[in-house]
C-alpha positions, 0 to 999 in steps of 0.5 A: 432601081437595079436588080439586087439592090435591096438584097445588099442594102445596109440595114443596120449600123453600129455606133461606138464611142468612148466618153472620157470621164475626168474630174478632180477631188480637191482638199481646199480650205476656206472655200469662201475667202476672197482670194480663193478662186477654187469655186470659179475654177472651172468656168469664166471668172468675169462678168458672168453668172452662177447658179448656186444651190445651197442647203438651208443648214449651211446657209444659216452659218455661211450666208453672209460669206457666200453672198460676199464672195461672189460680190467680190468676184463680180459674179452674178449669182442666183443663190437658191436656198434649199431645205435639208432632209431626205424627205425633200429629195422629191420630184417636186422639188427637182422640178422647182430646181429646174424652174428656178434654173430655167428662169435664171439661165446660164450659158450651157458650158461656161457657167457651171452650177454649184451645189453647197450641202450634204449628200441629199443635196449634191445628189439632187443638184447633180440630177438637175445638172444632168438633165437641164439641156441634157446636161450642163456642168456642175461642181460639188461642195460637200458640207457633211461627213457623209458627203465628204467621203461618200455621196459627193465624190462619185458620179451618181445622181438621184431623187427619191420616186414612188416611195423608193429611195434614188429610184430616178437619177443618172450618172453625171461627173462633176467638173470638181468636187472641193472638200473643205473640212472647216464645214464639218465643225458646225455638224451636230454630233449625230451627223458626224457619226452618220459619216463615220459609219460609212468609214467603218463600211470601208474599213470592214470590207477593204481596209484593215489600216483604216479600222485600226486608225479608227480604233486608236484615233476615232473618238478623238477624231469625232471630238475635233470634228476631223480638224486635226492632223491625224483625222485629216489622214483618216478623211483622205484614207476614206476619200481615197479608198472610195474612189479606188473602188469607184473609178474602175466602175464608175457606171456600175457595169460590174454589179458586184461592188465592195462599196455596196456593203452595208447597203443591202438590208439598210435600204429597207430599214432606211425607207421604212414608214416608221424609221427615224434613221439616217443613212449611216445609221441604217448602214451600221445596222447592215454592217452588224447584220452582214458581219454576223452572217459572215461569222456564221459562215466562217468568213469572220472569226468571233475575235473580228466580230467582237472587235467590230462590235467593240469599235461601235461602242467606243465610238459612241455610235448607237445601234438602233435595231428596233426595226430589224425583223427577219421578214423586213430584211428578207423583203429587202434582199429580194428588192436588192436582187432586182437592182443587182440584176437577178443575183444578190451579190451581197458583199461579206467581209472575208476577214477584216479589210477583205471582201467576198460575194455571196448569192445564196443567202437563205431566209433562216440564216437571216432569222439566225442572224437577227437573233444573234444581233438581238442577243449581242446587246452593247453594254448600257454605258455604250449606248448613245441616245439621240 
């Protein structure tokens, strides 16, 4: 060995690669019509296979149509029916889906898996797709309002683990997201309102026009299950607003995110052992508490807070604050601070439709906000009991 060779030897390498993330979010009507090839648009369409995960509630209404669709297109489809509910977003069920997929097998690139259901299902199916063979393509078809405007349109996937919501997961872009508002016709009203709470989140923190649309057309849209023309514009504005926030920060390199409004205190409420709250219902409580905090800090006027609570009442949403205590909210804030890398990064409305981030919320402020929330009782006529 030549003298001095070891001193000049390279002992480190820098690897850099940029992966292009590109997927479509498409409005698509009558998705199971035989002439509609949207479900097959991202893979081979002849003499091929599809692994299809379907929410049990969706299967009740569309089982025949789904089977006939794939039969018509000569697709060998493995249709796996999965039970609904957050409680089924578990490691055990994740592994069960993987075993079913591994037993079916699909080609790694030409036969995307398809997830048809609400946000719980698309989150879980996306995690399966991200981890099977280190990643296979998938398509998402949201069937709930929550999935339509929020859970399905981004690239986050996840399952619950160790008593924590979405503690395991990945970032995995789908090949396509197909939005068919026909599915919303079958939703119970509680699940429609669950999705409306996410619309309220966007309206309060970034889009005053959306807030005004909900004030003027929200009740009619809920009644029609978002099937009329104005409702369609509300849906499109919500989806567009969500994507506007997600696209520049898909991998959450920046942890100060407007779309985390309503997702600070809601985490502890939703996962509480005594909770009977859907995701949007917990988010709504968070929106109320956070808006009160903003009001106390003179970021949101009394009139703006009144408009928010008036809109909640007008939409017929029950603000169930039974579990709200300062201690629970504080513990949740501390947990979210870990999640946000050591800073609170709490988004608060700075006037309706605008946002600021704070890192100095004190326990005493939360105590005060809880007291104000309790005092701000919505009138008896506006309370919607489930």
